[in-house]
C-alpha positions in Angstrom: 77.0 93.9 108.3 78.5 95.7 111.2 78.2 99.7 111.6 82.0 99.8 111.0 82.0 97.7 107.8 81.7 100.8 105.7 85.4 101.7 106.8 86.3 98.0 105.8 85.1 98.7 102.1 86.7 101.9 102.2 90.3 100.9 102.9 90.0 97.9 100.7 89.3 100.2 97.7 92.5 102.3 98.7 95.6 101.9 96.3 98.0 103.7 98.5 100.3 102.0 101.1 98.9 104.4 103.7 95.4 106.3 104.2 95.9 109.5 106.3 92.2 110.3 107.9 91.0 112.6 110.6 88.5 111.3 113.2 85.8 113.5 111.4 86.6 111.8 108.1 86.2 108.4 109.8 83.0 109.3 111.2 81.6 110.3 107.9 82.5 107.1 106.4 80.9 104.9 109.0 78.0 107.1 109.5 78.1 107.4 113.1 79.9 109.4 115.8 83.1 107.5 117.2 82.5 106.7 121.1 84.1 109.4 123.6 86.9 106.8 124.5 88.3 107.3 120.7 88.7 110.8 121.4 90.3 110.6 125.1 92.2 107.4 125.4 95.1 106.8 122.6 95.0 102.9 123.5 91.5 103.1 121.6 93.5 103.0 118.2 95.7 100.4 119.1 96.2 97.3 116.7 95.0 94.9 119.8 92.3 92.9 117.9 90.6 92.6 121.2 90.6 96.2 121.7 87.4 97.2 119.9 85.2 96.2 117.1 86.5 98.9 114.8 90.0 97.8 115.4 89.0 94.3 114.0 87.5 96.0 110.8 90.9 97.8 109.8 93.1 94.9 110.8 90.6 92.5 108.6 91.0 95.1 106.1 94.8 94.5 106.0 95.7 97.7 107.7 97.2 98.8 111.1 96.9 102.3 112.8 100.0 104.4 113.1 100.8 108.0 114.1 97.9 108.6 116.1 97.9 112.4 117.0 94.9 112.7 119.8 95.0 116.5 119.7 94.8 117.0 116.0 92.4 114.1 115.8 94.0 112.3 113.0 95.8 108.9 112.2 97.3 107.1 109.5 96.4 103.4 108.7 99.2 101.7 106.9 98.6 98.6 104.7 100.3 95.5 106.0 102.4 93.7 103.3 100.8 90.1 102.7 103.3 87.3 103.0 103.7 85.1 99.9 101.4 82.3 99.8 99.3 83.4 103.0 95.7 82.8 102.5 93.6 86.4 102.1 92.2 87.8 105.4 94.8 86.5 107.6 97.1 88.9 109.4 100.6 89.0 108.1 102.2 89.6 111.7 103.1 86.6 113.9 100.7 85.9 116.5 102.7 86.3 119.3 105.9 88.6 120.5 107.9 85.6 121.2 107.4 84.3 117.5 108.5 87.5 116.4 111.9 87.0 118.3 111.5 88.9 121.5 109.8 88.3 124.8 106.4 89.5 125.3 107.4 91.8 128.2 110.0 93.7 126.3 108.9 97.3 126.7 105.8 96.7 128.8 107.3 99.3 131.5 108.2 101.9 128.8 107.2 105.3 129.9 106.5 104.5 133.4 110.1 105.1 135.1 111.4 108.4 135.4 114.9 109.3 136.3 115.5 112.7 137.9 118.3 114.7 136.4 121.5 114.7 138.0 120.9 111.1 139.2 124.1 108.7 138.5 122.8 105.1 137.8 126.1 103.8 138.4 126.4 104.8 141.9 125.3 102.3 144.6 122.2 103.4 146.1 123.6 102.5 149.5 126.6 104.5 150.5 127.9 101.8 152.7 127.4 99.1 150.0 130.7 97.6 148.9 132.8 99.1 152.0 134.9 96.4 153.7 
């Protein structure tokens, strides 16, 4: 049994579609302190199964993390609905973004580009462009 298995057991016992927890409550459930990266890096709470051992635990229990509030140190774990005829313990989400009908790079640069106020995106960058 892994150190985060008590979280999986806790989540499996829940009847609600969402479970709101603080980081401190998760620590009480698992009986150990979360790593420092859990308090500093929002990405630690992502639903990427290669992210951390604990991520695999909540995914295997049928939940996904949402509404992670790093300042308040709390989050929501939402139950993932099972597809009809799906074997237990398998993720109901398609395995790749392309199978979900979108390109894997869609949104990859979100939040990385800033446009200064007053910038006209329709104006050519080179004033000489388009002149005969």
